[in-house]
N, C-alpha and C positions, 0 to 999 in steps of 0.2 A: 265658328263652324263653317260659315259661308266662305271665308278666306281659305280654310283648309280644303274645302271641296274644289275651289277654283284652282288651287295648287295641284290637287290630285288630277283633275281633268286636263290641266295644262301640261302635265307630264305624260298622262295616259294617251292623249290623242297622237303623240309622236309615234306610238306603237300601233296605231289604228290601221286597219285595212281601209284605204281611202274609198274604194268602191262601195264599201259598207257604210262608211261614215257619211258619204254624200246622200245615200238613201235615208239615213237617219235624219239628216238636216232637212230634207224635203218633208218628211212626215212631221217633224217637230214644227217647222215654220209654215208649211203649205206654199212656199215660194217656188214657183215653177222654174226659176233660174237654175235650180239644182238639177233639173232634168234636161239641160241644154248645154251647148258648148259655152265656155271652155271646161265644164265640169263633168263631161261624159267620160267615164273610164274607158281605157283601151281593152279590147278583147284579149283574154289570156287563158288558154286552156290547160296550163300547167296545174297539176293536182294541188299544190300549195303555191299559189302565184305570189309574186312580190307585192308587198303592201302598198307600194307607191302608185299602183294602177296605171302607170304610164304618165302621170302628171309631172309637170315641171316643178322645180322647187318653189317657184313663186305661187303657183296655183295650190300646191300642197299647203303652203303657209296660210293662204287665204282660207282654205277649208278648215284647217286646224283652229284658226282664230275665230271663225264663225261658230264652230262647235263649242269653244270655250264661252263665247258670248251668249249662246242660246241655252247653255246648260242650266237646268232648273226651271225652264219655262214649260208651261203646259202644252203638250203636243196638239197640233191642229187636226191631224189626221190619225185616228186610231185604227180604222180599217179602210184601206184604199178602195175596196170594191173590185169587181173583176176587171173592168175596163182600165182603170188607173193602175191596177196591179200589173197588168200585161205591160203597160208602158214603163213602169218602174223596173220590172224584172229585165226588160230588154235594155234599158239604160244602164242598169247595174252591170250586166254581163257584156255589153257591147255587141250583142247579137239579138236577132229576132227570136222572141219566145212566143209560141202560139197560144191562143186564148184558152185552150182546154186545161192548161197548167194553172191558171189563176185560182179556181176554187180549191184545188189540191194544196197549193202552196199557201194560200191564206189560212187554211186549216193547220198545215204543218207549222206555220210560223206563229200560231196562236192569235191571229187577227179575228178569227171566227171560231166558235165552239165546235168540237167534234162529238160532244156528248149526245146521248139519246135520253130524252125526257120520258120518264115512266108515265104511262097512261093514268090519268086521274081516276082513282077508285078501283083500279085493276088489282086483282090478286097478285101477290108476289111469290114466285116459285123459289124453292130451295135449290141451291146450285153447288156442285162440287167441281173444283178445278184441280187437275192432276199436274203437278209440277210448279215450282216457284223460281224458275229462271226468268229471263226477261219477259217471255210471253205470259207466264203466270202473273207476274207483277202488273203488266199492262191490263190483263183481263180483270184482275182483282181491283185495280184502280177504277176501271170503267163500271164494274158491278157496284162498287162502293158509291160512285157518283149517282147511280140510279136508285140507290137505297135498297139494294137486294141483300138478302141473307145468303152468305156464301162461306164455304170452307175451302181451303187449299191443303192438299196433302203433298208432302215433299219427302222423297226417300233420303235426302241428305240432311246434314245437321244445320244448314243455314240456307238463305236464299242465294241465288247467283247462277245456278245451272252450270253451263260450260265454263263460265268465268270463275266459278268456285272450284271446279274439278281440274281444269287444265292449268297446272302450276309449274309446268316445265320451264327451264331457263329460256328467256327470250319470248315467252308467250305474250301476245298482244293482239290488238285489233288491226286488221288490214284495210279498214275504212276510217277516214278521219272521225275523231270522236264526235264532232259537232253534227255529223250526219248519222253516226251510230249513237243516237240518243233519243230520249223520249220527248215528244212534242209538248207534253203536259207538265214536265218536271222543271224545277228551278234550275238555273244554270249551275254547272258543276265546275270546280277548279281542276280541269284536266292539266296534268303536268306537261304533256306534249301534244302535238297534233295527232300522233298515233300513240295512244297510251298503252302502257304495259298492263298485264293481267290484274295486278293489285289495285290499280286505279279503277278498272272496270268493275271488279267485285265490290269495291267501296261505293261506287256510284249506284249499283243495283241495290245494295243494302240501304243506302241513303234514301233512294226513291221509294223503296218498299216501306220504310219507316215514315217518310213524309206523307205518303198517301194512305197511311193507316192499313196497309196490306199485311204487314208482318204479324199482327195479332191474330189474323185469320188462318195462319199457317200452322199445321200440325207437322212437325219435323220428324225425320227418321220413321216415316210412315209411307208404305207403298200400297198402290192399288193392285191386288192380285187377280181380281175378276169383277165383271159387272154384267148383270143380266137384266134385260128390259122386261118388266112385268106389265103385260098389256091390260090386265084387269085393273090394277092399281094405278096404271099410267105413270110409272116412275122407275128409276133405276135402282136395283138391289146390288149394292157393292160390297165387296169383301176387302178388308184392309189388313195389312200386316203391320203391327205397331211394336214398339219396344215391350209392351205388356201382352203381346200375343195377338190373335186374330180378333177382328171386330166386324160386325155387320151393320150397315146403315142403308138408308134409302134417301134418294134425292130425285127431284123432278127433272133437273137439267144436269148433264154431265159434259165437261169440257176437257179435252186433252190438250195440255200445254207442255208436253214432254220434249218437244223439239226433235231435231234430226241427228244431232251430233253428240249423242250421249252414251251409245253402246259401242265399245271398240270392236273392230273387226277381229275375227280369229287370227292367230299368228299367221303371217304370210308364208312361213316355211315350217316344216315339221321339226321336231326335236327340241323345242324350247323348254319342255319340261325336264329334259335331261341336263340342261346347262347348270353348272355348279356355281356360277356367279350370279349377279343380279340380272334378271330379265323382266321387263315390264313394258306395258303400253305407255305411250307418251302422256296420256291423260291420267295415268296412275303414278306419276313421278313421286318418289319417296321424299317426304319432308326432310330437309337437312342433309340431303345426299352430298357427300364430299367427293368430287371427281378428281381431285388433285393427284396427278401422277398415274391416273388410271388409263387402261387401254379400252376405249369405248367404241362400240359399233352402233350405228344408226341404220336401221333397215327402212328404206323409203326416202323419197325426196319430194314429198308434197309440202303443203303449207306449214305443217308443224315442224317438219325436218328443216325447212328453210329458216325457221326461227331458232330452233335448237342449235344447229351446227355452228353458226357464227357466234352464238352466245357462250359455247363451252370450249371452242377450239383452243383458246389460249390457256385453259385450265388443265386440260388433259395431257397425258404423255403422248398418246396416239389416238387418232380419230379416224375410223374407217366408215365410209358412207356407202351403202349398197343401193344402187340405183337401178330400177327397172326401166324407167322411161325418163329421158331428159325433159326438163321443164322450161317453158318460156318465163322469163322474169323481167319485169319493168324496173328501170331505175327510178327511185323515189328520192329526189333531193329533199333535204330537210326532214327526213323520216324520224330522226332522233332529236330534232331541234325542240327545245323547251318553249312553251308559250310565255311571252314576256309579261311582266307584272302589269304594265300599262294595259295590255289587252285583257288581262283578267279583270281589272277594275272596270273596263268598259262593258264587258259581258254582264257584270253584276249591277252597274249603276246607270249606264246610258240607255235611255229608252230606245227600243227596237234594234240595238246593236247585236245582241245575241240572236235575234230572229233573222236579221239579214245575213249575218255570218253563217247561220245554219242553212239559209237558202243557197248561198254560194256553194257550200260544200255538198249539199244535196244535188245541186245541178251538175257539178263536176263529176260526181259519182252517180249520175242518173242515167237518162235514156240516150245520151248522145252516141254511145258506142253501138247500140243495137242495130241500126241500119247497116253498119259495116260488117255485120255477122251474117248477112244473107248471102246465100250461094248464088253466084253468077253462072248460069248454065253454059255460057259461052267462054268462061275463063278456063284456060288450059294449063296454068301453072300447077305443078303437082303438090306444092307445099303451101298454097294459099287458096282462097275461095273467091276473091274479087280483087279489084285494083287497090282499094283502100286497105284491105287485109294484107295485101302484098307490101304496101308501104309500111304498115306497122311491123310486118315481119322483118323487113330490111332494117328498120330503126332498132328493133330489139337485137337483131343479129349483129349490127354494128356495135351496140353496147357490149354484147358478149365478147366480140372480137377485141375490143379495146381493153376490157377487163382482163382478158386472158392472153394479151399480147405476149408473144414469145413462148407460149405453151400450147403448141399444136396438138399435143396429146390430150390436153384438157378441152380444147376446142372441139375435137372429134367426139369426146364423151358428152359434152354439154350442149351441143347444137341440136335442137329438136328437128325432126323431119316432118312433123305434122303442122297444120295451119295454126298460127297463134290464136288464142282464145278457144281452141277446140277442147282444151282442158282448162281448169281454173287457172287464170293468170295469177302469177305470184309476184311478190315485191322483192326486189334485190336490196336487202338491207345489209349487204356485206357478204352474200353467198359466194359470188365469184372470187372475191378477194380471199375468202376463207379457204376454198378448195385449192388455192395456190400454195398454202402454207406447208412447210416441210413436214409437219407432223400429221397432215391430213391426206388420206388416200380415198379417191373416188373410184369405186369398183362398179363396172357396168356389166359384169357377168352376173346373171341372176343368182341370188343365194339359193343353194340347193337344200341345205339343212343346217341345223344347229346341233352341235354335240356337247359334250361335257365341258369343253374348254374354249369353244369358239364357233366360228361360222365357216362352212365349206361352200365355195363358189367355184364352178368350173374345175372341180378337182383340187383346188388349192385351199388349204386350211389356214385360217388366220386366228390367232389366239386373242381373246378379249376377256376383260374383267367384268364388263357390263354390256348388255345388249338392250338397246332401246327399239321398240317396235313402233315406228311412226307410219303405220299403214292405214290410218283413217278409221272410219266408223261405218256401222251398219245403218244405211239411210233409207232402205226400202220398206221395212216393216212398220216403223212409226207406231201409230196408235194401235195397230193390230197386236202388238206385244202385251197389251193390257188385259187380254182375256175377255174381250167384249162379245156378247151375244145379243143381237137385236130382236126385232119382231119375229116370232115363230122360232126363236132359238138360233137364227142364222149367225154363223161365226164370222167375225170380221177377218180373222186370220185365213179362213178358207176363201173368202171373197178376194183377198189380196195375195193369194198364193202365187208362187213362182216370181216373187219380187215384182208384182204388177199391180200396185195399189191404184185405186180410182176413187175420186170424190168430186162432187160438184164444187167448183171454185177452190178445190183442195180443202173444203171446210165441212161439208155435210155428205152423208151417205144414205142412199135409199134403204128403207127398212130399219133405220136406226133413229127412232124419234128422239127429239130433244138431246141429240148428241152432236157435238161440234168439235172441230179439230183446228188447232193453231199450228202453223208451220207444217201443214199437211202436204201430201203429194201434189206435184205440179206447181208449188208456190215458192220453191227455192230461187235464188238469184244467180245468174251467170253473167249478166252484162253490166250490172251496177246496182245502186241502192244499198239497203242494209236490211238485215233480218228484223231489226226493230221497226222499220217502216212497214214491212209485211205484217208483223204481228199487230200493229195498230190498225191496219186494214181489217185483219181478221176479227179483232175485238170489236170494231165498229159494226161489222156485219153480224156477228153473233148477238151483240146487244140489241141491234135493230130487229133481228128475228124473234128474240125472246119477248121484246116489247110488243111486236106485232101479234104474237100469240096471245099475250095478255089483253091487248086492246080488243081482240075478237072474242074475248071470254073463252079462250081455248085452253086445253090441257096439254096438247101436243102440237109440235110442228116438225115436219120432216120433208126433205126434198123428194120430189117425184122422180121416178126412174128415168123418164125420157130427157129431161133437162140435164141430168147427170151424164147420160150417154152422149148427148149433143155437145156438152162442154168438153168432154174428153176426146171426142172426134175432132172438134175444132183445134184442141190442143195438139193432137197428133199431126193434123194437117199442116198447122203452122210450123211445127218443128221440122217437117220435111224440107223446108226452105232455109233452115238455119244450120250453122256450123256444127252444132253438137251431134247432129245425126249423120255426119260425113261418113261415108263407107270406110270401114277398116279402122276407124278411130275409137279407141277405148277411153272411157272416162267414168267417173263415179256417178255421173248423172244418168247413165243408161243401164238397164238390166241386161241379163245374159241374152235375151231375145233381141236386143238392140233398140228397144223402145226407151226413149228419154222419159223418165218419170219424176225426176227430182225438180228440175228448174223450169220456170215458166218462159214462154216465148213472147209474152206481151210486154209492151212498155209499162213502166211503173204507173204512169197516169192512166193507162187503160185498165190495169188491175184495180187501181184505186176506184175508178168509176164503176167497174163491175161489182165491187164488193160494198160500195158505200151505202147504197139504199137497196135492200133486197127486192128482187122481182118476185112478189108474192104469188104470181101465177105459177111459179116454179116450185111452190111449196104447198103442202097439204096441212091445213090447220084443223084439228078436231077438238071437240069439247068432251 
C-alpha cells in the first residue's frame, strides 16, 4: 500500500500547480526555505495560469521530489494564523496581499471554523428555509451544525436551483469551479476548470446529501404567503404542496430563492402566436433535437454566449438577434479537462485543495474593482479611466483578431460602452461561431414574432424554434413570496418600482425573524462567486439567530436607521463606479437608474460587514 501511494504521488505531482505545491510543503514541513528564493513563484494574473509557476526544470524537479519524500508525514502547521498567512499568500501569488484578507482566507480554506456555536441552554427556534439551491443548501448545512430544527421547501423536484433548471446546451459556470464551491464540502472531482451544468448539479446534490440537508427538504412545495403574527411572535406560512394547501408556523423564516430563477417576460410581442417551439433558455425541453432546424436566439447575454457556440454545428440555420454588443474576454483552457494527477492531489495531499481554492478565489476576487472607479478627469468616451481603457484595447484587439477579414461583423460586435459596464462575458468560441456560414447576427432589434418567424426592421425571417435568452427578473426577489411583516406591511409594496432595500441585503425593518440570502445589493459585478456571498449570508443569519437566543429573545429585527444608512452608503459608493455611468443600460439598474443588484464593496469588506453582526443595529425582544 505504501509503495502504491508513492507511485501515485510520484505521478500526480507532475500535474501539480507548483505555486500551490510549495505552500503545501511549507505547511507540511514548517521549513521556511519554501517561502524564500529560489522557491518563490512568479506573479501570473492569467485566469488559469501555467502550473510551472515560472520555475526552471531543475527547481520544479526539486519541488516534486520533496513532495514525494514528505508525503504521509504529519503536517507541522495546521493553521498559519493571520501574520504567517499574509506572508504565505504573498509568496504564493508573487504579490503583496494586505492583512485584512488573512482572516477571510483562513476561513475560506478551512484552517479555522466558520461555524456559530449555539448558546448553551438557549431555546432553539423552528426555522423554514425557502429554496434548495446553493444558498438553501448552505443555510441548511449551517443550521444543522448548530443543531436547529429546520425545514426547507423547494418548488422543484430536486435540489440544485439554477443548476437544476438551466439545462440548455453549453450551460456551465463562468467562474472556476474551485472558486465556485463550498468552503465546508469535501473536494469534488470537477471534470474541467469551468464545469458544465451536469457537474454542478451533481455537486450540489452530493453536498446536500453529505451535509444531511436533503432529508429536510419537502420537494414540489412552494411558499405562497407568509404573515408575521405579532402576538404569537412567529410566521404563519401558506404552502402549496402536491396534496393541496397547507398552513404551518415557524419562528424564523429565510428566503433562499436567489435572483436568477424567474424568466423575464418575452422581449418582443407575438411569441404566443408562433407555431413552432418557443421557450426561455431556462426551460429548454429535454431531448430536443436541433438537427437541421432553423433556430433563432433572441439575446446575446451570458446564456446566449453559451448556447450559440454549442448548437451552431447541429442546426441548419442559426439567427442571433442582438440588442447590444457585448465585451467578451478570451479564456484559454476554458474547455481543458483537469488531469488525473491534479484530481489525486485534491483528494489526498494535505492543503492542496485549500491552496488551489485560494489561488482561484484571488484571481476572481477584488483585483478588478479599483479599475472600475470613474476618473473625473478621464475624457475618453468609451472608457472610464486609464486601466479601463487598457482593458478595452486588449478586448478590442482580441475581437479584431477573431473577426479578421469580416469588417461587417466587427461593426456589429464592437461595443461602444466601457468594458465591465455590463456583465463581462467569456469568449468560449462566440466570435468564431458568428463567422460560420450558417450563422447570422442581426443587430436590428426584433420587432415581433409571428406564426412562422421573427420580424426585425421590416424583414421577416422564418424559424422552426425561437429561444428567448433575455435573462431573468432580478429586482423582486423575496417580495414575490407574499410576505407581510409587522402591522401587515407588504414587502412587495416596500420594494415597489423595482427598488428593493435591505440592510446588508439580508434584513428588512418591520420584518422580525426574517432573513434574505442573495438579496438586493449583494450581487457580484467585479469578481467572486455567488457561493461566497451565500456563505457570508448564512454566517450572518446564524449569528443573528444565535444572538437572539443568547439574549433569551423571541425576535430580532434590524432597526430602520441602519438600513437607511447602509443603502445611502451603497448608493453613494456606486456613484463612483462604472455601473452607474450615464446612458449605460444593464440588468443591475432599475428604470430609475439606481443600481440595486450588485454591491460596490470589495469581497473582503462585505465578508467583514456580515461576519459578526453589529447588534446595536438590531432590536431583540423577548
